[in-house]
C-alpha positions in Angstrom: -0.1 -0.1 0.1 1.4 3.4 -1.1 1.7 6.4 1.4 -1.1 8.2 0.0 -3.5 5.3 0.7 -2.2 4.9 4.3 -2.7 8.5 4.7 -6.3 8.3 3.4 -7.1 5.3 5.5 -5.8 7.1 8.8 -7.7 10.1 8.1 -10.7 8.0 8.0 -10.1 6.0 11.1 -13.1 7.6 13.1 -15.6 5.8 10.7 -13.6 2.9 9.5 -15.5 0.4 11.6 -19.0 0.9 10.0 -20.2 -2.2 8.6 -20.9 -2.1 4.9 -22.9 -4.6 2.8 -21.0 -5.9 -0.4 -22.7 -7.5 -3.3 -21.1 -9.7 -5.8 -22.0 -9.5 -9.3 -21.3 -12.2 -11.5 -23.2 -10.8 -14.7 -26.2 -9.3 -15.8 -29.0 -10.0 -18.3 -32.5 -9.0 -19.6 -35.4 -11.3 -19.7 -39.1 -11.0 -20.8 -41.5 -11.4 -18.1 -43.1 -14.5 -19.7 -39.7 -16.1 -19.6 -39.0 -15.2 -16.0 -42.3 -16.7 -15.1 -41.5 -19.9 -16.9 -38.2 -20.7 -14.9 -38.3 -23.7 -13.0 -35.5 -25.8 -11.3 -32.7 -26.6 -13.6 -33.5 -23.6 -15.6 -30.6 -22.0 -17.3 -30.1 -18.0 -17.3 -27.5 -16.6 -19.8 -25.5 -13.9 -18.4 -23.3 -11.1 -20.1 -20.1 -12.4 -19.1 -17.8 -15.3 -19.8 -16.6 -17.5 -16.8 -13.2 -16.0 -17.3 -14.1 -12.4 -16.7 -14.5 -12.4 -13.1 -17.1 -10.6 -10.8 -17.6 -7.3 -9.5 -17.6 -6.4 -5.8 -20.0 -3.7 -5.2 -20.9 -1.3 -2.4 -23.9 1.0 -2.7 -24.2 -0.1 -6.2 -20.8 1.0 -7.3 -17.7 -1.4 -8.2 -15.1 -1.0 -5.7 -12.8 -4.3 -6.9 -12.9 -6.8 -9.8 -12.0 -10.7 -8.8 -12.2 -14.2 -9.3 -14.3 -16.6 -7.5 -12.1 -19.4 -5.8 -13.0 -22.0 -3.3 -11.3 -22.5 0.0 -12.6 -25.3 2.6 -15.7 -25.6 0.7 -16.7 -22.0 0.7 -16.8 -19.4 -2.0 -14.2 -16.7 -1.9 -13.4 -13.7 -4.1 -9.6 -13.1 -4.8 -9.3 -9.3 -5.8 -7.5 -8.9 -9.1 -8.3 -5.3 -9.7 -9.1 -1.8 -7.6 -11.9 -0.1 -9.6 -11.7 3.7 -9.7 -14.9 4.9 -10.8 -15.3 8.6 -11.8 -16.8 10.9 -9.4 -19.5 13.1 -10.3 
C-alpha cells in the first residue's frame, strides 16, 4: 500500500468500523416477463459475461474491486484482481 493510501485510511479511522454490505455481481441479463415466469428448477439463465471475466464487488451499487471466484474449505471466496477507480461526479 502506498503512502497516499495509508494517509487516506488514517484520516478515515474514526468511521472505518462502520459495517457496509457488499454484493458480488457475476453478470447481468434481460429477460421477458413471460420467460421469468417460466423459470423452474434446472433452468439456465445466460449472463453477459464469460466465466473467465470474473466478478464485480460492489458497495452502494458501485464497483470497488474486480476479482475471481475461488473455493477454500468448501466456501466460495473472491480473490481481488483489480481495484476499480470510478469517476466521481
